[in-house]
C-alpha positions as CSV (number, residue, x, y, z in Angstrom):
1,X,-0.6,-9.4,10.1
2,X,3.2,-9.1,10.2
3,X,4.9,-6.9,7.6
4,X,6.9,-9.0,5.1
5,X,10.3,-8.0,3.8
6,X,10.5,-9.7,0.4
7,X,14.3,-10.1,0.6
8,X,13.9,-12.1,3.8
9,X,11.4,-14.5,2.3
10,X,12.8,-17.9,1.8
11,X,11.4,-20.5,-0.6
12,X,9.0,-23.0,1.0
13,X,7.3,-26.2,0.0
14,X,4.5,-28.4,1.3
15,X,6.7,-29.8,4.0
16,X,7.0,-26.4,5.5
17,X,3.4,-26.6,6.6
18,X,2.3,-23.2,5.2
19,X,-1.5,-22.8,5.7
20,X,-3.6,-22.6,2.6
21,X,-1.1,-24.2,0.3
22,X,-2.7,-25.3,-3.0
23,X,-2.1,-28.1,-5.4
24,X,-0.6,-25.5,-7.7
25,X,2.0,-24.7,-5.1
26,X,2.9,-28.4,-4.4
27,X,3.0,-29.2,-8.1
28,X,5.5,-26.3,-8.7
29,X,7.7,-27.6,-5.9
30,X,7.5,-31.2,-7.2
31,X,8.4,-30.2,-10.7
32,X,11.6,-28.6,-9.5
33,X,10.3,-25.1,-10.1
34,X,10.5,-22.4,-7.4
35,X,7.7,-22.7,-4.9
36,X,5.3,-19.8,-4.3
37,X,5.6,-17.9,-1.0
38,X,1.8,-17.1,-1.0
39,X,-0.5,-19.9,-2.1
40,X,-3.0,-17.6,-3.8
41,X,-3.7,-13.9,-4.6
42,X,-6.0,-13.5,-1.6
43,X,-3.2,-14.4,0.8
44,X,-0.8,-12.1,-1.0
45,X,-3.3,-9.2,-0.8
46,X,-4.1,-9.9,2.9
47,X,-0.6,-10.6,4.2
48,X,1.6,-8.4,2.0
49,X,-0.1,-5.8,-0.3
50,X,-2.7,-4.4,2.1
51,X,-0.3,-3.9,5.0
52,X,2.4,-2.5,2.8
53,X,0.4,-0.2,0.5
54,X,-1.2,2.2,3.0
55,X,-3.2,5.1,1.7
56,X,-6.0,7.5,2.7
57,X,-9.2,7.1,0.8
58,X,-11.5,10.0,0.2
59,X,-13.8,8.4,-2.3
60,X,-13.1,11.2,-4.8
61,X,-9.5,11.0,-5.8
62,X,-8.7,7.6,-4.4
63,X,-10.9,4.7,-3.4
64,X,-10.7,1.0,-2.5
65,X,-13.1,-1.8,-2.2
66,X,-12.7,-4.1,0.8
67,X,-14.4,-6.8,-1.3
68,X,-11.9,-6.4,-4.1
69,X,-12.4,-10.0,-5.2
70,X,-15.9,-9.1,-6.5
71,X,-14.3,-7.0,-9.3
72,X,-13.0,-9.0,-12.2
73,X,-10.5,-6.3,-13.2
74,X,-9.2,-6.2,-9.7
75,X,-8.7,-9.9,-9.6
76,X,-6.8,-9.9,-12.8
77,X,-4.6,-6.9,-11.9
78,X,-3.9,-8.2,-8.3
79,X,-3.2,-11.7,-9.7
80,X,-0.7,-10.1,-12.1
81,X,0.9,-8.2,-9.2
82,X,1.1,-11.3,-7.1
83,X,2.7,-13.4,-9.9
84,X,5.2,-10.6,-10.7
85,X,6.1,-10.3,-6.9
86,X,6.6,-14.1,-6.7
87,X,9.1,-13.9,-9.6
88,X,10.9,-10.6,-8.7
89,X,11.3,-11.4,-5.0
90,X,14.1,-13.8,-6.0
91,X,16.1,-11.0,-7.6
92,X,18.1,-9.6,-4.7
93,X,19.5,-6.4,-6.3
94,X,16.6,-4.7,-8.1
95,X,13.6,-7.1,-7.8
96,X,11.5,-5.2,-5.3
97,X,12.3,-1.8,-6.7
98,X,11.3,-3.1,-10.2
99,X,8.1,-4.6,-8.7
100,X,7.1,-1.4,-7.0
101,X,8.0,0.9,-9.9
102,X,6.8,-1.2,-12.9
103,X,4.0,-3.3,-11.4
104,X,2.5,-2.2,-8.1
105,X,2.4,1.6,-8.6
106,X,0.8,1.5,-12.1
107,X,-1.7,-1.2,-11.2
108,X,-2.7,0.2,-7.8
109,X,-3.0,3.7,-9.4
110,X,-5.6,2.4,-11.8
111,X,-7.4,0.3,-9.2
112,X,-7.7,3.1,-6.7
113,X,-8.3,5.9,-9.2
114,X,-11.5,7.9,-9.1
115,X,-12.5,6.3,-12.5
116,X,-11.2,2.8,-11.7
117,X,-13.1,-0.4,-11.0
118,X,-13.8,0.7,-7.3
119,X,-15.3,4.0,-8.4
120,X,-18.6,3.5,-6.6
121,X,-17.2,1.4,-3.7
122,X,-16.1,2.9,-0.4
123,X,-13.3,1.7,1.8
124,X,-15.5,2.2,4.9
125,X,-19.0,1.3,3.5
126,X,-17.9,-1.5,1.2
127,X,-18.7,-2.9,-2.2
128,X,-21.1,-1.5,-4.9
129,X,-22.3,-3.2,-8.1
130,X,-23.0,0.1,-9.9
131,X,-20.4,-0.3,-12.7
132,X,-21.4,-2.4,-15.6
133,X,-19.2,-4.4,-18.0
134,X,-18.3,-2.8,-21.4
135,X,-21.2,-3.1,-23.8
136,X,-20.6,-5.6,-26.6
137,X,-22.2,-6.8,-29.7
138,X,-21.9,-10.5,-30.8
139,X,-19.0,-10.9,-33.3
140,X,-19.6,-13.0,-36.4
141,X,-19.1,-16.8,-35.8
142,X,-16.2,-17.1,-38.3
143,X,-14.6,-13.7,-37.6
144,X,-11.7,-15.2,-35.7
145,X,-11.4,-18.5,-37.6
146,X,-8.2,-17.5,-39.4
147,X,-6.4,-17.0,-36.2
């Protein structure tokens, strides 16, 4: 995987032949909106985030799950990172600094923290299902009806 310099990334569309392009990507280009550089969060993580965000994992103070897509919190946070990156990469002056400072570093600190969603996973040994969702009680049927 080649390192990507966001300032060198040019917009692309379906005609550029980028592998893995989705209908979402082509619809954005057809509607006159800027095209996505990465067709989905998985490609963003594999081609940009993982090669760029290098760390040592000891399983105590910092951890990572190689099957990150099996964690709903990770999907949500990494999707947010990808969408913010797609938007901010177009800002030549401060876009990437803003992305790293305001988006990547806070989200990655939570994801990789000892108490984060990868708590029982291991960068070498892989995914663990030991964390459970927050316990919930059913809310009354009409509780949110005024909203």
